N, C-alpha and C positions, 0 to 999 in steps of 0.2 A: 504494498499500501504506499511507502512512506519511500520519495525514492531518493536512493543511494549513490552516495560519491563513489570513486572507486577505492576510495582508499576505507569506505564503512562507516563512514559517519555521518548522520542526513544534512540533508540538505536542507539550510533557515528555512532560506527563500519559499522554498516550496514548499514546506512545515507550516509554515506564516500564513500562506496561500490558502491550502488545505485546511487551517484551521480556521481561517475567515470565509471559507463558503461552509463551511459544519455549524461556525456562528449567526451563520445568515441562514442557514438554511430550520435550525434551530428557530432562529427569531420569527422566520417565515410559517412554522410550524406553533409556535407558539400565538405570536396573529391570528393563524385561522381556529386556533385551540379559545383564541380569548375571545373573536368573533363570536363563533358558536356558542360561548357561555351566555354573553350578552342579549343572546338573540334570545337564545332558554329566558333568561329571567327577563326580557321584556312580554313575551308572552307570559309570563308568570305572571307580572304586575298586570300587562292588559285585562288576561281574565278576570284579577282580583273586582280588576275598577268595574267591568263589565257587568260582575254578577252583584259587586255589592250598591252599583249607584246607575248601571244602565248607561254611561258616557254622558251624562243626563248636560252636568256643566265641568267645566272645566279646575273649579274652586273644588266640587266634587270630588274628580280626578285626582285632582295634587295632593289634598288633606291624605282623601287613604291611601295611595301611596306612597307620601309622610311616612305615615306612621309604618307601614312594612320595613320601610329604610330605617327608621328610629329600628324596630325590631331586629333587623338586619345585626344594627349597631353596637346591642345590647348581651351581652355572655349568657344572657336565660334565658334566651330563641336561638333557633339556627341561624346560622352567620351566612345565610344567600336568601333572595328573592323569592323563590321557588321554594327554599324549605319553610320561609315563614307561613307560606300562603297556604304548604299544605300541611301543617303541622296541627298534628289533632291525636286523639286517643284510638291504639289500634285494639283488634279482635284479634282473640290467641293467635287466629287463621291469617293474620297479616292484614289484613281487611282496614278499612279505615269503620271506625263505631260511630255508628248513624249515631248524628246530632252533637258530635264532642269534639269538632275541629275548632282551631279559631278562627277559623272564617266560617261561618253556618255553609256560605252554597260548596265550600265541597265536600263537605259527609251528610247532606239533606237527604242523600237517594234519587235526587232528580240529575238530569244529567249535565258533564260539564263541560259542555260544546258548544259555543255560543253560536247563535245564530246569522248568519249573514247580513248584514244591512248599516244601517247610519250611527245605532246602538254601538256597534262592532267596530268598525272605521272609529268610531271618537274614541272609544277604548283604547284603540291600537297606536292611535295618533296621542293621546295623552298621556300614556304610559312611554312611546318611543321620547318625548318632550322632558317630561318628568326622567327619564333615565339619565337624560343627556343634560339635565340640573334645572331645567326650566322648574321652579316652582318649588323646588327642594323646599321646606323648614316652616311651610306652612301651618302647621299645624305647633308649632312652639312647642319639640320635642316629645308629642304626644305619644302614646301607645298602645292606649284601647281606642275603641270607638263602638258607636252602637246607632241605630236610627233613631230620629229625632221623636219616634213616636212607642218606642218602650224603655222600659227602665231593667239593664239586667243588673242578677243579685251582686255584680261586684263594682256597683257605680260607686254606692258609700264610700269603697277602701281605698280611693283613689281619688287625688285630686281634679276638679273638671279645670280643663282650658277654656273650654269654650265651643260655642257651634260654629261650622264651616259646610255651608249650604243643607244637606239634609241629616248630619250628621253634627253625632254631640260625641265633642273629645275628652279626656282624661289626657294623665302621665300616672308613673310610679309614687308615689306622697316622699 
């Protein structure tokens, strides 16, 4: 593999060139892997936007997404968008326990495939924008939320941040 000189020593310029090619290939491979990871994470974020608020408004989409990212940054939760979005209790067979997920849509017994149309298009658009930096921080560190028309058991145990769109946001004390 290495080009050797007649004396048996490695030709350093050839070795340096080979190392540069290997590094470039590794960087390209890493770039492809990073792009695939980003696409997967964006799809998870878009599904969460879609099922949590159907892409109704930019503020709703960004605030829900911000909670996901706040959880990703918090050691109490999984460290990926998809891990946070799909977090929940599992049955003994490994399937998701019904109605025992962090985001209710993920294990409510209904399908998790978005319907094509404006709501999905908006959800995907908002996820891409949010993942690119737009709207981050809108929830002021919130890591929980719920629809304005319900009151979950955990709401009194957290600090209320406020309401954005159709959701009320909270963070740990």
